[in-house]
N, C-alpha and C positions, 0 to 999 in steps of 0.2 A: 586561559587555554584549558579545555576540558581534559580530564584524565584520558590516557590511552586505553581504549576498551575495544574488544572485538565488535565488529559490526553486528547489530541485531536486526532481524527482520520479523515483522509482525504483520499479518494480514488482517485487515478490518473487513469483516464480511457482514452480509445482511441482505434483506430483500430491497428491491428498488423503492426509494422513498423513505427508507428507514432512518437516514441521517448519517450514512457513512462518510460522505464528502465533508459535511459540516464537522463531524468528529475529527477527521484527519486534519482539516484546516486548523482546528483549535489545538490539537496535539502538536502539530508542527510549531505553532507559536509557543506553546509551553516548553517544548524541548529545546527550541533555539534560544529562548530566554535563559535557559540553564547552560548555555554555551555549547550545545551539541550541534553537529552538522547533520541535517535531516534530509533524506531523499524520499521521493514518493514514486510509486509505480501504480498506474491505473489500468485495470483490465476493462476493455470496452467490448461489449457484445455485438456492437454494430460496426459496419465498415466506416473507416475514417480515412480521409485523404492525407497521407503523411508527407507527401512531397508533391510539388506542382509539376505535372507533365510538361516536358519541354525545357524546364529550368536545368541549370548545370548539375546540381546534386542528383536530380532525377535521372539525367543522362548518364551520370557515373554509375548509378545502381543498375540502370538498364544495360550498361556495357559489361556488367558483371562484378562490380565492386561489392565485396561482402559488407563493408561499412562505408558510409558516406556521412561526412560531418559538414554542417553549414555553420560558420562562425560569423556572428554579427556583433555590433557594439552592445546589443541588448541581450545576447545569450548565445547558446550553442544548441543546435538540433542535430540529433544523431539518427540516421536511418540504418538499420541493420537487417539484412535479408535472411539471416539464419533463423528460420522459423521452428527449428527442432528444439531449441533451448528457450522455452517461454515460461518455465516455472519461475515464480518470484525469486526463489533463492538463487537460481542460475543467473537470472537477469541482474540481481543485486551484486553478485560476485563478479560478473563480467563487466558491468558498466558503472557501478556506483561505489567503487572501492574507497572513495574519499569520505563516505558517510559513516557516521557513528550509529545512526538508526535509520532503517528503511521501513516506511509504512506503505504497505501494498493495499490498494482498494480492490476488493473482489477476490478472485482466486479461491473460492470456497472449496473447490475440489482438489486443489494443489496440496502437496505435503507441506507441513510446517505449522507453527503456532498461529492461532487465530483468536481474535476478539470479535464477538458478534454483537451487532446493534439490532435490537429486537423491540419494536414498539407494539403495544397493545392495539393501537388504531390501525396498524397494517393488517391485523387479523390473519396472520400466517404463522405456521410453526417455525421453529428454529431451522436454519439451513444446515447447520453443522452439529456434529456430536462430539463428545469428549474424544472418541476414537479418531475423529478427523483432525484433532489437534486443538480443539476448543479449550481455552484456558480461562476465559472470563466472559461475562455478559454485561453489556451496557443496555439497560432496559428499565421499563416501568412495570415489569411483571415479576414479582417475587417467586412465583411458582415454577418458573422455568430453570432447570438445572440448579436446584438449591445448593448442591454440593460445590458449585463454582463461585468464585468471587463475583459479586454483583456491584455495578456502579450505576448511579443515576445518569440519565441522559445528558446532564450538564455538569457532571463531576470531572472536569478536565484535569484538574490538579491531582485528584485521586487516581485516575487512569494513568497519568504520566508517572506518578510515583510507583504504581504497580509495574509499569513497563520497565522502569529503571532498576527496580529491585530484582527483577527476574534475571 
């Protein structure tokens, strides 16, 4: 059983194709192997069908339910209509209280601490600044924010240690 710690939220940010999803996938494995309960939040910039029109849970939300949960043998899906509280910290506190660590993908403009994935091949500047909450860079570019901790693109153990030490 892991020690009791306050839930931590870290946003993994970066440009499309930089490797955010892969990094989060590897960090989830590293953290769970250390006995922690990990939750993830993904910010999608495109429209996604969250519930099937005509099905029961869709009908409940159409009738005005603030929250609708679908429970199957394979998992739980939650539909929440409150669109005012969409910052990762608000979402984590509201829905992910069982987690020791929450990794959010995206949310580069939301408040909170961030680790940015930045690849030279993407040929784009960093999305975030230190003032935005940037605490580390996962990169193959030594010249970007040299004052921050840098991690290689595949240094999953080092990034995990950094997260846990914060």
